[in-house]
N, CA, C and O atoms as a Tinker XYZ file with bonds, in Angstrom:
   396  protein
     1  N      0.856000   -1.092000   -0.012000    73     2
     2  CA    -0.006000    0.192000    0.195000    64     1     3
     3  C      0.957000    1.232000    0.384000    63     2     4     5
     4  O      1.935000    1.249000    1.131000    81     3
     5  N      0.488000    2.181000   -0.485000    73     3     6
     6  CA     1.009000    3.273000   -0.711000    64     5     7
     7  C      1.032000    4.301000    1.319000    63     6     8     9
     8  O      0.337000    3.980000    2.283000    81     7
     9  N      1.749000    5.101000    1.274000    73     7    10
    10  CA     2.069000    5.625000    1.991000    64     9    11
    11  C      0.466000    6.675000    2.492000    63    10    12    13
    12  O      0.079000    6.754000    3.658000    81    11
    13  N     -0.234000    7.371000    1.294000    73    11    14
    14  CA    -1.640000    7.744000    1.146000    64    13    15
    15  C     -2.942000    6.941000    0.839000    63    14    16    17
    16  O     -3.850000    7.494000    0.218000    81    15
    17  N     -3.043000    5.769000    1.221000    73    15    18
    18  CA    -3.274000    5.336000    1.570000    64    17    19
    19  C     -3.627000    4.633000    2.455000    63    18    20    21
    20  O     -4.835000    4.397000    2.448000    81    19
    21  N     -3.030000    4.167000    3.274000    73    19    22
    22  CA    -2.327000    4.247000    5.107000    64    21    23
    23  C     -2.915000    5.064000    5.466000    63    22    24    25
    24  O     -4.083000    4.722000    5.653000    81    23
    25  N     -2.738000    5.949000    5.662000    73    23    26
    26  CA    -2.889000    7.913000    5.885000    64    25    27
    27  C     -4.301000    7.543000    6.545000    63    26    28    29
    28  O     -4.734000    7.167000    7.634000    81    27
    29  N     -4.927000    7.969000    4.842000    73    27    30
    30  CA    -6.557000    7.494000    4.244000    64    29    31
    31  C     -6.631000    6.233000    5.395000    63    30    32    33
    32  O     -6.414000    6.572000    6.559000    81    31
    33  N     -6.796000    5.432000    5.245000    73    31    34
    34  CA    -7.697000    4.299000    6.147000    64    33    35
    35  C     -7.392000    4.299000    7.741000    63    34    36    37
    36  O     -8.075000    3.893000    8.682000    81    35
    37  N     -5.606000    5.147000    7.673000    73    35    38
    38  CA    -5.638000    4.685000   10.036000    64    37    39
    39  C     -6.989000    6.022000    9.784000    63    38    40    41
    40  O     -8.212000    5.894000    9.831000    81    39
    41  N     -6.304000    7.015000    9.568000    73    39    42
    42  CA    -7.599000    8.295000    9.472000    64    41    43
    43  C     -8.894000    7.669000    9.847000    63    42    44    45
    44  O     -9.752000    7.975000   10.675000    81    43
    45  N     -8.815000    7.015000    9.269000    73    43    46
    46  CA   -11.113000    7.084000    9.179000    64    45    47
    47  C    -10.974000    5.486000   10.739000    63    46    48    49
    48  O    -11.743000    5.108000   11.622000    81    47
    49  N     -9.883000    5.152000   10.382000    73    47    50
    50  CA   -10.483000    4.130000   11.851000    64    49    51
    51  C    -10.327000    4.846000   13.036000    63    50    52    53
    52  O    -11.127000    5.080000   13.942000    81    51
    53  N     -8.752000    5.259000   12.817000    73    51    54
    54  CA    -8.779000    6.344000   14.611000    64    53    55
    55  C     -9.554000    7.089000   14.504000    63    54    56    57
    56  O    -10.180000    7.119000   15.563000    81    55
    57  N    -10.167000    8.184000   13.405000    73    55    58
    58  CA   -10.935000    9.032000   13.283000    64    57    59
    59  C    -12.532000    8.120000   14.167000    63    58    60    61
    60  O    -12.706000    8.806000   15.174000    81    59
    61  N    -13.251000    7.366000   14.166000    73    59    62
    62  CA   -13.652000    6.176000   14.054000    64    61    63
    63  C    -14.191000    6.302000   15.545000    63    62    64    65
    64  O    -15.119000    6.820000   16.166000    81    63
    65  N    -12.604000    5.206000   15.835000    73    63    66
    66  CA   -12.351000    5.100000   17.861000    64    65    67
    67  C    -12.321000    6.050000   18.194000    63    66    68    69
    68  O    -13.097000    6.583000   18.987000    81    67
    69  N    -11.107000    6.648000   17.491000    73    67    70
    70  CA   -10.924000    7.877000   19.032000    64    69    71
    71  C    -10.896000    9.114000   18.732000    63    70    72    73
    72  O     -9.922000    9.864000   18.672000    81    71
    73  N    -12.146000    9.354000   18.514000    73    71    74
    74  CA   -12.890000    9.917000   17.812000    64    73    75
    75  C    -13.079000   10.998000   18.707000    63    74    76    77
    76  O    -12.521000   12.086000   18.571000    81    75
    77  N    -14.035000   10.645000   19.825000    73    75    78
    78  CA   -14.694000   11.486000   20.607000    64    77    79
    79  C    -13.992000   11.201000   21.842000    63    78    80    81
    80  O    -14.211000   11.391000   23.039000    81    79
    81  N    -13.080000   10.685000   21.149000    73    79    82
    82  CA   -10.776000   11.086000   22.595000    64    81    83
    83  C    -10.430000   12.517000   22.614000    63    82    84    85
    84  O     -9.585000   12.919000   23.414000    81    83
    85  N    -11.115000   13.446000   21.662000    73    83    86
    86  CA   -10.108000   14.297000   20.794000    64    85    87
    87  C     -9.342000   13.715000   19.021000    63    86    88    89
    88  O     -8.607000   14.494000   18.416000    81    87
    89  N     -9.596000   12.646000   18.577000    73    87    90
    90  CA    -8.379000   12.584000   17.760000    64    89    91
    91  C     -8.414000   14.120000   16.968000    63    90    92    93
    92  O     -9.465000   14.742000   17.127000    81    91
    93  N     -7.330000   14.788000   16.116000    73    91    94
    94  CA    -7.297000   15.253000   15.568000    64    93    95
    95  C     -6.973000   14.147000   14.192000    63    94    96    97
    96  O     -7.738000   13.440000   13.535000    81    95
    97  N     -5.862000   14.315000   14.136000    73    95    98
    98  CA    -5.221000   14.078000   12.499000    64    97    99
    99  C     -4.332000   12.610000   12.663000    63    98   100   101
   100  O     -4.331000   12.006000   13.736000    81    99
   101  N     -3.506000   12.070000   11.342000    73    99   102
   102  CA    -2.889000   10.211000   11.623000    64   101   103
   103  C     -1.347000   11.834000   10.741000    63   102   104   105
   104  O     -1.253000   12.886000   10.107000    81   103
   105  N     -0.760000   10.986000   11.297000    73   103   106
   106  CA     0.679000   11.070000   11.109000    64   105   107
   107  C      1.712000   10.225000   10.712000    63   106   108   109
   108  O      2.727000   10.190000   11.408000    81   107
   109  N      1.592000    9.288000    9.346000    73   107   110
   110  CA     2.652000    7.936000    8.974000    64   109   111
   111  C      3.949000    8.007000    8.208000    63   110   112   113
   112  O      4.157000    8.600000    7.150000    81   111
   113  N      4.805000    7.270000    8.958000    73   111   114
   114  CA     6.053000    7.423000    8.239000    64   113   115
   115  C      6.547000    5.736000    8.051000    63   114   116   117
   116  O      5.895000    5.144000    8.912000    81   115
   117  N      7.106000    5.076000    7.567000    73   115   118
   118  CA     7.463000    3.901000    7.199000    64   117   119
   119  C      9.176000    3.567000    7.730000    63   118   120   121
   120  O     10.100000    4.380000    7.715000    81   119
   121  N      9.226000    2.167000    8.168000    73   119   122
   122  CA    11.281000    2.302000    9.357000    64   121   123
   123  C     11.033000    0.936000    8.766000    63   122   124   125
   124  O     10.635000    0.233000    7.838000    81   123
   125  N     11.723000    1.106000   10.357000    73   123   126
   126  CA    11.695000    0.177000   10.485000    64   125   127
   127  C     11.799000   -0.109000   11.534000    63   126   128   129
   128  O     12.167000    0.859000   12.199000    81   127
   129  N     11.614000   -1.324000   12.322000    73   127   130
   130  CA    11.949000   -1.573000   13.890000    64   129   131
   131  C     12.626000   -1.715000   14.593000    63   130   132   133
   132  O     13.570000   -0.965000   14.341000    81   131
   133  N     12.815000   -2.295000   15.489000    73   131   134
   134  CA    14.280000   -3.075000   16.351000    64   133   135
   135  C     14.907000   -3.824000   16.087000    63   134   136   137
   136  O     16.064000   -3.450000   16.275000    81   135
   137  N     14.857000   -4.817000   15.704000    73   135   138
   138  CA    15.042000   -5.450000   14.435000    64   137   139
   139  C     15.527000   -5.531000   12.926000    63   138   140   141
   140  O     16.263000   -6.211000   12.211000    81   139
   141  N     15.095000   -4.973000   12.896000    73   139   142
   142  CA    15.403000   -4.294000   11.122000    64   141   143
   143  C     13.706000   -4.256000   10.049000    63   142   144   145
   144  O     13.487000   -3.924000    8.884000    81   143
   145  N     13.019000   -4.652000   10.907000    73   143   146
   146  CA    12.365000   -5.141000    9.875000    64   145   147
   147  C     10.275000   -4.345000   10.120000    63   146   148   149
   148  O      9.410000   -4.355000   10.996000    81   147
   149  N     10.548000   -3.494000    7.904000    73   147   150
   150  CA     9.826000   -2.574000    7.058000    64   149   151
   151  C      8.888000   -2.670000    8.023000    63   150   152   153
   152  O      8.709000   -3.783000    8.517000    81   151
   153  N      8.023000   -1.429000    8.538000    73   151   154
   154  CA     7.132000   -1.227000    9.642000    64   153   155
   155  C      6.838000   -0.286000    9.707000    63   154   156   157
   156  O      7.785000    0.466000    9.938000    81   155
   157  N      5.292000    0.506000    9.565000    73   155   158
   158  CA     4.781000    1.827000    9.955000    64   157   159
   159  C      4.981000    1.779000   11.552000    63   158   160   161
   160  O      4.829000    1.041000   12.526000    81   159
   161  N      5.397000    2.988000   11.192000    73   159   162
   162  CA     4.932000    4.352000   12.666000    64   161   163
   163  C      3.956000    5.113000   12.294000    63   162   164   165
   164  O      3.964000    6.027000   11.469000    81   163
   165  N      2.648000    4.483000   13.279000    73   163   166
   166  CA     2.300000    5.381000   12.945000    64   165   167
   167  C      0.947000    6.617000   14.081000    63   166   168   169
   168  O      0.003000    6.183000   14.741000    81   167
   169  N      1.145000    7.345000   14.007000    73   167   170
   170  CA     0.704000    8.704000   15.611000    64   169   171
   171  C     -0.820000    9.584000   15.503000    63   170   172   173
   172  O     -1.490000    9.712000   14.478000    81   171
   173  N     -1.002000    9.903000   16.292000    73   171   174
   174  CA    -2.582000    9.647000   16.597000    64   173   175
   175  C     -2.052000   10.774000   17.598000    63   174   176   177
   176  O     -1.646000   10.659000   18.754000    81   175
   177  N     -2.235000   12.312000   16.487000    73   175   178
   178  CA    -2.078000   13.250000   17.532000    64   177   179
   179  C     -3.032000   14.299000   17.832000    63   178   180   181
   180  O     -3.326000   15.071000   16.919000    81   179
   181  N     -3.531000   14.436000   18.917000    73   179   182
   182  CA    -4.656000   14.819000   19.515000    64   181   183
   183  C     -4.676000   16.244000   20.136000    63   182   184   185
   184  O     -3.726000   16.529000   20.865000    81   183
   185  N     -6.194000   17.693000   19.820000    73   183   186
   186  CA    -6.210000   17.634000   19.997000    64   185   187
   187  C     -5.938000   18.654000   21.409000    63   186   188   189
   188  O     -6.195000   18.102000   22.478000    81   187
   189  N     -5.541000   19.794000   21.465000    73   187   190
   190  CA    -4.817000   20.376000   22.933000    64   189   191
   191  C     -6.531000   19.567000   24.342000    63   190   192   193
   192  O     -7.723000   19.273000   24.437000    81   191
   193  N     -5.815000   19.615000   24.707000    73   191   194
   194  CA    -7.300000   19.946000   25.370000    64   193   195
   195  C     -7.537000   18.474000   26.072000    63   194   196   197
   196  O     -7.902000   18.247000   27.226000    81   195
   197  N     -7.375000   18.005000   25.542000    73   195   198
   198  CA    -8.177000   16.431000   25.124000    64   197   199
   199  C     -8.093000   15.465000   26.797000    63   198   200   201
   200  O     -9.022000   15.374000   27.599000    81   199
   201  N     -6.557000   14.788000   26.955000    73   199   202
   202  CA    -6.403000   14.035000   28.228000    64   201   203
   203  C     -6.378000   12.706000   27.955000    63   202   204   205
   204  O     -6.865000   12.110000   26.995000    81   203
   205  N     -5.880000   12.371000   28.712000    73   203   206
   206  CA    -5.615000   11.011000   28.567000    64   205   207
   207  C     -6.187000    9.700000   27.509000    63   206   208   209
   208  O     -7.113000    9.226000   28.168000    81   207
   209  N     -6.093000    8.929000   26.262000    73   207   210
   210  CA    -6.797000    8.419000   25.855000    64   209   211
   211  C     -7.112000    7.257000   26.559000    63   210   212   213
   212  O     -6.183000    6.969000   27.314000    81   211
   213  N     -8.485000    6.099000   26.648000    73   211   214
   214  CA    -7.913000    5.398000   27.558000    64   213   215
   215  C     -7.291000    4.000000   26.833000    63   214   216   217
   216  O     -7.154000    3.965000   25.610000    81   215
   217  N     -7.050000    3.240000   27.400000    73   215   218
   218  CA    -5.607000    2.007000   27.596000    64   217   219
   219  C     -6.119000    1.169000   26.340000    63   218   220   221
   220  O     -5.322000    0.775000   25.488000    81   219
   221  N     -7.834000    0.853000   26.249000    73   219   222
   222  CA    -8.106000    0.086000   25.926000    64   221   223
   223  C     -8.748000   -0.219000   24.793000    63   222   224   225
   224  O     -9.154000   -1.292000   24.348000    81   223
   225  N     -8.794000    1.248000   24.253000    73   223   226
   226  CA   -10.051000    1.887000   23.190000    64   225   227
   227  C     -8.587000    1.914000   22.685000    63   226   228   229
   228  O     -8.492000    1.054000   21.809000    81   227
   229  N     -7.002000    2.769000   22.943000    73   227   230
   230  CA    -5.673000    2.653000   21.765000    64   229   231
   231  C     -5.390000    0.895000   21.468000    63   230   232   233
   232  O     -5.284000    0.443000   20.328000    81   231
   233  N     -5.320000    0.254000   22.421000    73   231   234
   234  CA    -5.306000   -1.142000   21.864000    64   233   235
   235  C     -6.396000   -0.992000   20.924000    63   234   236   237
   236  O     -5.864000   -0.759000   19.838000    81   235
   237  N     -7.987000   -1.012000   20.760000    73   235   238
   238  CA    -8.882000   -1.642000   20.472000    64   237   239
   239  C     -8.394000   -0.580000   19.229000    63   238   240   241
   240  O     -9.009000   -1.510000   18.708000    81   239
   241  N     -8.054000    0.133000   18.499000    73   239   242
   242  CA    -8.256000    1.368000   17.397000    64   241   243
   243  C     -6.391000    0.163000   16.575000    63   242   244   245
   244  O     -6.393000   -0.433000   15.498000    81   243
   245  N     -5.649000    0.206000   17.189000    73   243   246
   246  CA    -4.203000   -0.720000   17.027000    64   245   247
   247  C     -4.688000   -1.887000   16.301000    63   246   248   249
   248  O     -4.122000   -1.897000   15.208000    81   247
   249  N     -5.789000   -3.255000   16.465000    73   247   250
   250  CA    -5.791000   -4.502000   16.712000    64   249   251
   251  C     -6.513000   -4.127000   15.705000    63   250   252   253
   252  O     -6.508000   -5.096000   14.946000    81   251
   253  N     -7.299000   -3.073000   15.121000    73   251   254
   254  CA    -8.648000   -2.539000   13.934000    64   253   255
   255  C     -7.675000   -2.309000   12.633000    63   254   256   257
   256  O     -7.898000   -2.777000   11.516000    81   255
   257  N     -6.173000   -1.223000   13.118000    73   255   258
   258  CA    -5.258000   -1.207000   11.650000    64   257   259
   259  C     -4.984000   -1.987000   10.998000    63   258   260   261
   260  O     -5.348000   -2.112000    9.829000    81   259
   261  N     -4.523000   -2.447000   11.397000    73   259   262
   262  CA    -3.724000   -3.812000   11.811000    64   261   263
   263  C     -4.259000   -5.079000   11.188000    63   262   264   265
   264  O     -3.698000   -5.705000   10.289000    81   263
   265  N     -5.813000   -5.498000   11.966000    73   263   266
   266  CA    -5.994000   -6.238000   10.703000    64   265   267
   267  C     -7.013000   -5.869000    9.701000    63   266   268   269
   268  O     -7.786000   -6.724000    9.270000    81   267
   269  N     -7.065000   -4.370000    9.222000    73   267   270
   270  CA    -7.522000   -3.973000    7.802000    64   269   271
   271  C     -6.253000   -3.236000    6.772000    63   270   272   273
   272  O     -6.450000   -2.866000    5.614000    81   271
   273  N     -4.763000   -3.125000    7.616000    73   271   274
   274  CA    -4.222000   -3.288000    6.575000    64   273   275
   275  C     -3.819000   -4.783000    6.560000    63   274   276   277
   276  O     -2.991000   -5.063000    5.693000    81   275
   277  N     -4.181000   -5.650000    7.234000    73   275   278
   278  CA    -3.513000   -6.625000    6.603000    64   277   279
   279  C     -4.313000   -7.555000    5.338000    63   278   280   281
   280  O     -3.836000   -8.382000    4.561000    81   279
   281  N     -5.998000   -6.942000    5.524000    73   279   282
   282  CA    -7.132000   -7.651000    3.864000    64   281   283
   283  C     -6.368000   -6.658000    3.787000    63   282   284   285
   284  O     -6.059000   -6.316000    4.928000    81   283
   285  N     -5.848000   -5.939000    2.924000    73   283   286
   286  CA    -5.204000   -5.167000    2.184000    64   285   287
   287  C     -3.775000   -5.583000    1.772000    63   286   288   289
   288  O     -3.346000   -4.795000    0.929000    81   287
   289  N     -3.078000   -6.355000    2.020000    73   287   290
   290  CA    -1.678000   -6.425000    1.632000    64   289   291
   291  C     -0.594000   -5.730000    2.365000    63   290   292   293
   292  O      0.456000   -5.167000    2.054000    81   291
   293  N     -1.157000   -5.948000    3.306000    73   291   294
   294  CA     0.151000   -4.396000    3.609000    64   293   295
   295  C      0.828000   -5.449000    4.833000    63   294   296   297
   296  O      0.209000   -5.744000    5.855000    81   295
   297  N      2.016000   -5.870000    4.554000    73   295   298
   298  CA     2.393000   -6.373000    5.530000    64   297   299
   299  C      3.014000   -6.255000    6.569000    63   298   300   301
   300  O      3.042000   -7.008000    7.543000    81   299
   301  N      3.829000   -4.743000    6.279000    73   299   302
   302  CA     4.993000   -3.696000    7.939000    64   301   303
   303  C      3.622000   -3.460000    8.859000    63   302   304   305
   304  O      2.559000   -2.860000    8.701000    81   303
   305  N      4.177000   -4.190000    9.809000    73   303   306
   306  CA     3.244000   -3.967000   11.469000    64   305   307
   307  C      3.248000   -2.708000   12.509000    63   306   308   309
   308  O      4.122000   -2.243000   13.241000    81   307
   309  N      1.701000   -2.313000   12.218000    73   307   310
   310  CA     1.773000   -0.355000   12.025000    64   309   311
   311  C      1.497000   -0.915000   14.378000    63   310   312   313
   312  O      0.920000   -1.590000   15.230000    81   311
   313  N      2.845000    0.474000   13.933000    73   311   314
   314  CA     3.492000    0.687000   15.765000    64   313   315
   315  C      2.454000    1.876000   16.616000    63   314   316   317
   316  O      3.135000    2.442000   17.471000    81   315
   317  N      1.440000    2.233000   16.602000    73   315   318
   318  CA     1.168000    3.236000   17.106000    64   317   319
   319  C      1.367000    4.392000   18.049000    63   318   320   321
   320  O      1.230000    4.084000   19.233000    81   319
   321  N      1.593000    5.368000   17.856000    73   319   322
   322  CA     2.059000    6.616000   19.028000    64   321   323
   323  C      0.538000    7.314000   19.204000    63   322   324   325
   324  O     -0.511000    7.319000   18.561000    81   323
   325  N      1.072000    7.938000   20.536000    73   323   326
   326  CA    -0.221000    9.175000   20.375000    64   325   327
   327  C      0.371000   10.196000   20.988000    63   326   328   329
   328  O      1.498000    9.842000   21.332000    81   327
   329  N      0.109000   11.463000   21.334000    73   327   330
   330  CA     0.410000   12.754000   21.296000    64   329   331
   331  C     -0.952000   13.975000   21.762000    63   330   332   333
   332  O     -1.937000   14.533000   21.280000    81   331
   333  N     -0.187000   13.877000   22.975000    73   331   334
   334  CA    -0.949000   15.191000   23.280000    64   333   335
   335  C      0.051000   16.892000   22.906000    63   334   336   337
   336  O      1.239000   17.216000   22.920000    81   335
   337  N     -0.747000   17.313000   22.723000    73   335   338
   338  CA    -0.189000   18.345000   22.293000    64   337   339
   339  C     -0.376000   19.366000   23.636000    63   338   340   341
   340  O     -0.283000   20.548000   23.306000    81   339
   341  N     -0.652000   19.124000   25.271000    73   339   342
   342  CA    -0.452000   19.514000   26.123000    64   341   343
   343  C      0.260000   18.683000   27.043000    63   342   344   345
   344  O      0.466000   18.971000   28.222000    81   343
   345  N      0.679000   17.495000   26.376000    73   343   346
   346  CA     2.357000   17.619000   27.824000    64   345   347
   347  C      2.841000   18.403000   28.136000    63   346   348   349
   348  O      2.452000   19.558000   27.962000    81   347
   349  N      3.940000   18.052000   28.753000    73   347   350
   350  CA     4.851000   18.516000   29.338000    64   349   351
   351  C      6.663000   17.786000   28.408000    63   350   352   353
   352  O      7.339000   16.902000   28.934000    81   351
   353  N      6.858000   18.144000   27.683000    73   351   354
   354  CA     7.833000   17.377000   27.714000    64   353   355
   355  C      9.522000   17.209000   27.754000    63   354   356   357
   356  O     10.300000   17.901000   27.097000    81   355
   357  N      9.696000   16.700000   28.190000    73   355   358
   358  CA    10.639000   16.487000   29.610000    64   357   359
   359  C     12.027000   15.614000   28.526000    63   358   360   361
   360  O     12.072000   14.878000   27.540000    81   359
   361  N     12.896000   16.219000   29.390000    73   359   362
   362  CA    14.739000   15.733000   29.164000    64   361   363
   363  C     15.555000   16.414000   29.272000    63   362   364   365
   364  O     15.693000   17.632000   29.154000    81   363
   365  N     16.601000   15.027000   29.689000    73   363   366
   366  CA    17.354000   15.116000   30.544000    64   365   367
   367  C     18.516000   16.313000   30.713000    63   366   368   369
   368  O     18.317000   17.428000   30.232000    81   367
   369  N     19.827000   15.964000   31.484000    73   367   370
   370  CA    20.414000   16.525000   31.721000    64   369   371
   371  C     21.390000   16.697000   31.118000    63   370   372   373
   372  O     22.230000   17.592000   31.024000    81   371
   373  N     21.068000   14.917000   30.337000    73   371   374
   374  CA    22.697000   15.310000   29.103000    64   373   375
   375  C     21.681000   15.893000   27.735000    63   374   376   377
   376  O     22.275000   16.340000   26.754000    81   375
   377  N     20.997000   15.877000   27.737000    73   375   378
   378  CA    20.183000   16.250000   26.553000    64   377   379
   379  C     20.482000   18.572000   26.773000    63   378   380   381
   380  O     20.284000   19.445000   25.928000    81   379
   381  N     20.864000   18.671000   27.884000    73   379   382
   382  CA    20.442000   19.498000   27.566000    64   381   383
   383  C     22.558000   20.221000   27.996000    63   382   384   385
   384  O     22.911000   21.218000   28.626000    81   383
   385  N     23.199000   19.399000   27.462000    73   383   386
   386  CA    24.778000   19.412000   27.776000    64   385   387
   387  C     25.071000   19.540000   29.426000    63   386   388   389
   388  O     25.785000   20.542000   29.435000    81   387
   389  N     24.946000   19.126000   30.804000    73   387   390
   390  CA    25.031000   19.244000   31.858000    64   389   391
   391  C     25.419000   17.325000   31.832000    63   390   392   393
   392  O     25.028000   16.345000   31.198000    81   391
   393  N     26.282000   17.585000   32.802000    73   391   394
   394  CA    26.873000   16.465000   32.963000    64   393   395
   395  C     25.783000   15.209000   33.727000    63   394   396
   396  O     26.208000   14.075000   33.948000    81   395
């Protein structure tokens, strides 16, 4: 499947399953997982003020996405990540250049 086809399908599924939780849009990036296998990195971006989404709903959305991709012949595994704009970004001292 093309990246555009995957994005369209993912947006349909995530919108349906996570829309009431503040889902806004999807980002899809092909790449390789920790084992070097071709994979899809799917990011569900939520609207500000959405709060944290129930883990069961996220797992269900990811399972639905995986099944629908497989039905269409896509072999790459989708790794679902979430982005909440209100989240505080934490970095450690090493990233700041401190010992």
